[in-house]
N, C-alpha and C positions, 0 to 999 in steps of 0.2 A: 503495500499499500503503500500509495505516495504522497509526499508532504509539498505543499506550496510553499517556498521560499518565501523568506522573509524580506522585505524590502526596507532601504532605509531612503525617509523622508525627506524631500527639499527644506532646504531651511527655511523658505516661507511656509510650507506645512507645518512643517515643526515650529515653527515660531507662531503659528496661528494656535495650533492647539495647546502649545504651554501658556501662552496669555488667558485662553478660556480658563484652562484649567487653573489659573492662578485668578483670574476673576471670583471664581466660584468656590477656590478654598484659598482665599488670601492668606491665611495664617500657616499654610501647609511648607513646611523647610522642602531642602530639593530633592535629599532619597525619597520622600512620599510621595512630591509631588510626580517624582521619576517613575515611581512606582504604580502610581495611577494612569499616568502616563502608556505605558507598555499595558496595564490590563484595560485601558479604553481603546487602543490599537493595537490588538495580537500580533496583527501583519507586519508591523514596524520592528525594526532593530534601531535603538538608541542606545547608545551608551550613556552614563550618568554623568562622565565628564564632557560631553556635548548636551547633554540636558541643561548642565550648571551656565558655561559659556552662555547661551540662547539667553536665559535667564537673567545673568549679569549685562548682556547687552541691551535687554529689555526695562533696565534699572528695575527690575524686581527681586534683587538682593544685590545687598553691595558690594564693591570690587575694590576695594581699598587696600593697601599693603596691611599686613601685620605688624603689631608694634615689637619692637624689640630693646633689650637693655632695660633701663629703669622707667620705661615706659609702661612694662607689662604690670597688669592686676591679676589678681587671683580671687578667688571665691574666700570670703572672710567666713571663719568658724568660730563658735564661742560654744561652752559646756552651758550644759542644764541645770541650774543652782535644785540640788536637793533631788536629783533623778534618783530615784530608789530602783538599782537597776537590777534587786531580786525578784522585782515583780515578773521577770521575764526569765533570768537565769544565774545560777552562781556560778558557770562555767567561765562567762567574760568580765571585764573588766573597761571602764573608758581610760584613755590616755590622753592627754594634749600632747603636742608633740613641738611644735610649733608656730610662727606665725602662717608661714608658705601652706606646710603639710596641715595644720590643723588639728582634730582631733581624729579619733579612731578608736578600736575593739580589740584586746589582746587575749589570748585565752590565760585564766587562772587554774588550767589543770591540762592534762593529757586529752585529747579528744580523739576517739577513733574516726578511720572513716566511714562513713554509712552512719555516722551518730548523728541525732538531733540536739540541736544546741540549745536550741529555743527556739518558740512560737509567739507568732504576736499579729492582734489584730490593729486594723489600720486607725490613727488619729484619725484622719478622714479618707474617704472614698471617693476619689472620682472617676469611676469606671470609663472606659472608651466605648466607642458607638460605632454601627453599621456605616463600611465606608461605599464599597463596589463588590457585587457579585462576582465570583460563588463562594466569597469568606460568608461563613457563616455571622447572624445577629452577634452583636456584641453585648454586653452586660446593660449597658446605658438602654438600650432600645428594650431589651427585656424588662427592664424597672418602667420605664414611661409609658410601657404595655401592659402594665400589671402582671408582669410574668415572673419575677424576680423580686425578692424581696429589698424594698429603700433601705435597708437599713445593712445587712451580711452580704447583699447581692447573689445570695444561694436561688436558683432556678426554683420556681412553687410547685408545687405540686396542687393544682388547681381544685381536685378533688378532697384533698384535706380540710377538716372541720380546724384545722389550728391555724389556718390563715387569718389576718387580720386587713380588713381596709383604714386607709389613713379616716381617722374617727370627725375631721372635720368637712370631710367631703360630701357634698351634696348634691340635688339635683340642679338647684341655682348656683353651686360653687364648687364644682367638679376638680376632685386631685386621684390620678390616675396610681398612686402608688399606695404599695400594698406591702404585707410584712409577714414573715412566715411562720409567725407565733407571738403571743402577749410580751415576751422578753423583747424581741426586736422593735418591738411597736414601742416600750419603755423606754428601750438606750436611743430610739432615733429623737426623742423628745433633744437631745444635745445639737441635734444641726436641722431638723426637716420642719419644724412651724414657718420660719425666713424662706426656705425653699418651697414652701407647700404652695400652690395657686388656689387653694381655696381660703387659705388663713393670711397669705400674703402676697396679692394677685399683683401689686408692683414687682415683682421678682419673676412675672412671664418674659418681659422683653431680653433682661438678664439672659434666663434659660434660653431663649430661642436664639439669642446672640452666640451663644456656646455652643449650640449644637450643629447653627450654618456653619460658622467657623471651626470647627472642631478645634478647638482652641484649649486644649489638656490644661496649662498653667492657669488662664481664667478659668475654668470649671473647678481646678482646683483650691484657688485661692477664695473663691465664692464657697467654697465649703468650709474653710479655715474660715474665713469672718463670720458665716453663720454660726461656726461654733463657738468661738469666742465670745459675740453679739451674746450667745443665748447660754453661757458660762455667766457673764455678767449679771445676769437676771438671776442668778440662783444663789448667787453670794459673790463678795468679795475675791474670797480664798479661792473657789473655782476659775472666778477670771485671771486672777492673777497667775494659778498654776498651768491654766492652760496657753497663756498668752508667752509665757515665759517656755514652753517647748516650741511654739512657733518660731519667735523669738533665737532659739536655738538651734533653727536649722541653717544650713550651709548657706550663704549668700552669694549672687553675684547677680546688680542691678541690671536690667535692659538697657539703661542708659550708660552702663559702662560697659557692657556687651557692645553696645552701638558704637560708645568712641573709639573701642579697642579693636573693632573688627572682627571678634571671635565667632565668623558665622561659616567658617569654612565647610563645614559638616551640612550646612544648611537645615539643620534641625529645628532652627525657629530665626525668620529674618528679621530685621526690627522693621515694623512702620508705624511711626508717631501718628498718624493719622488713626490707627486701628486703637492704638494704646489711648488714644483718646475719646475716642467713641465707646471704647469699652469702658472708662472711666467713667464717664458721663450716664452709662444705662447701670452702673454696677451703685452709682450712688442714687439714684433713682430705685434699686431695689430696695437700698438698706439705710437710707435715709433721706431722701427727698423725690417721694412719689408724685407723680404730675396731678392728679386728682384730689378731692375732698375726700373721698370714701375710700381710694387706697392709702393716705395718710392715718385715716381713723384706724383700717385694717393693723396697720403697721405698729401704730402707738398702741395697740391692744396687747402687742409682742412685745415691744421695748418700752417699758415702763420706767428703767431706771437708767441712766446713762453709762458708760462705761469709763474709767479711767483717760484723762486726757491724754496722756502719752499713747495706750493704745487707740484711742479715736482718731490722735495724727498720723500713728503707725497704721491704718487701717483704709483712713478717707483723703488724706491727703494724696496729692497725683506725684509727689514723688516717693513716697510712701506704699501706695500700689504699684510702681514700677519695682520696687523692691522686692514687694510680698511677690510679683509673677515670677520674679527670678528665683527667688529662694524656691518653689514650686517646681520651676522647671528643673533643678539643679536637686532636688532631693525624691521626687515621684518615684516610685517601682513602676517595672514595666506597666503594668495592668491598670494602675492609675491610684495606686495607696499611697498614701502618706504615711509611714511608720518611724515611731519615736525612736526605736533602738538602731533597728534597721540603718536609718539617717545616719549613723555615725560611721557607718561602715568604707572605707576607703577602695580605689580600685588597682586591680591590677589584670594584664591581659592571661593572669597564669594563675586566676583565682582558685583560694581553698575554700571557700563555702558556696555552695549554691543556696539559691532562692525557689521553694517550690508552693506551689497551692495544691496542698493535699485533701485538705476538708474539702472536697469540692460538694459532697451531699449536704453537709452540716453547717459550713462556714464558710464561704469559696474564698470571701476577700482574707481571710487568714492567712498568713507565711509560715513557712516550717523553714527554719535553716540547718542545713544536713552538710557534714565536714565533705569534701569532696575526696580529701585524702587524709592520713594524720597531722593532727595538730598539735606541738609541743608546747608546755604551759610557759605564755610570756612570747609566744608566739601572736605577730599579728592577724585578724583575720582579713580577707580580701573577697569581695565579690568582683562582676565585671560590669563596668558602668555603658558598655559598646559590643555589639557584636563579637563574638572572640572568632567567628569563621573570618571575619574580614580582614584582608593583608597590614600588615603593617601600616603603610602609607594612611590607609583608609580608617585607621584605629585612632593612629594620632592627631589624624585631622580632624575626627568627630571630638576627640579628647582635646584637643587645643580652642577646639570652640567654645569652650568653655573656661576657659582659662587655666587647662590645668597644665600647661605647658606639654613639651615633647616626652612622650612615655620614654622612658630609657630602663624599661624591665628587662631582664634577659632573655625573655622573648622577642623585645621588640629590639633591642640590640643583634641578637643574632641574626634575624630577619633584615634588617637592615642591610647587612651585608651583601646581601645577594640582590638588594632591590634596583631596579633598572630606573635610569632617569625617566621621569613622567616627558609621553610622547607630545609634542606639538598637535596643535589644533587639526592640520589636516593631515597628521599621521591617524589620529583618532578616526576621520572621516574615512580614510581610506582603509582602516581596520575594518569599518561598518560594514564597506561596501564590498570589503573581500566575503564577510562572513554572509550577506547576503545572496552573493554568488555561491555559495557554498565551497569557495575556496579556503578557507581555513576553518 
């Protein structure tokens, strides 16, 4: 059975397709835009490098030199005061290394290969969504269609008598969120009321913007803000505890990333117009609704102001951009933000694996498992990038968030055999040869 050879599109066809995709998905980075391009045009053969060049030529990403020397900025990191590690594990402890590296986790005892080090539920969950067929529907879509728990994200058995609807939902003000049991319903009080279309209708434009743009950082920061604001309604102590956790996450603000051009990976392009629109919609949801009815609904939820420092960090434009940067740096691959997990540093040969093992009871819970034997005093590592990428791509993605050039043993070994990057003509020639079946 023969297959139709793939074709390398003309520059004009590729430009038109990419502009259309970026118009529809303005917050997607180069890698995701490239993936959607290939899914949308399965007969095309286009390299990621060529996609990058067209996007740069169209001004859809920055194309400025990377900083060097004293101009470099790095993510900042701080310890979370009074964090009780024993809530998760006795096998690890937090260590602060220096201003550049920040904090990390080290083993307090020998850990065997395959051993569970700890399990952790998310501080907040900002699950992914459906993009293009034939991918299965993501958790976000299941949640908003009442098919997955709005708290723990576990897919629901609709025949189970244990499932619970949002108690605020009614025929006049519908909320589609359901929960797998009364416990999840109770726990959802930490974040759901401000993101409930029935209780806070002012949040609807924000949730719509998040879904339309597929902006994971905005999705996560919205969840964080909701949790902190609601904690402040319960007690000053709970607000302080939750805010210290948020403040303790590693940070590289969007303005810093924009200024120093850490965008080589294309994982998130700076776009000040998008930032401003998102900030205005965010304020409308949590601070300044547009009509009196929405103002009244919000006032029923937020009866007590949060502290001035938290107010400034959550709502000032600069604080909002720093918050988005925190989310991008700390989110686990499937959209969870985890307090202890966020302490872990990167290695291209990680010794810890992150797994979602409790799929039928608590899908959002992560299990940290040793990939090999770890001795007491050794640092625990996960990978921040796809370990199957080559050394140039891994370094590019890490540099995009200010982590500098990775110089781990694996990277140094692979760099010895790394060929110089081809210029644009060589890259196009390779595509044409591949489309003709010559290589």
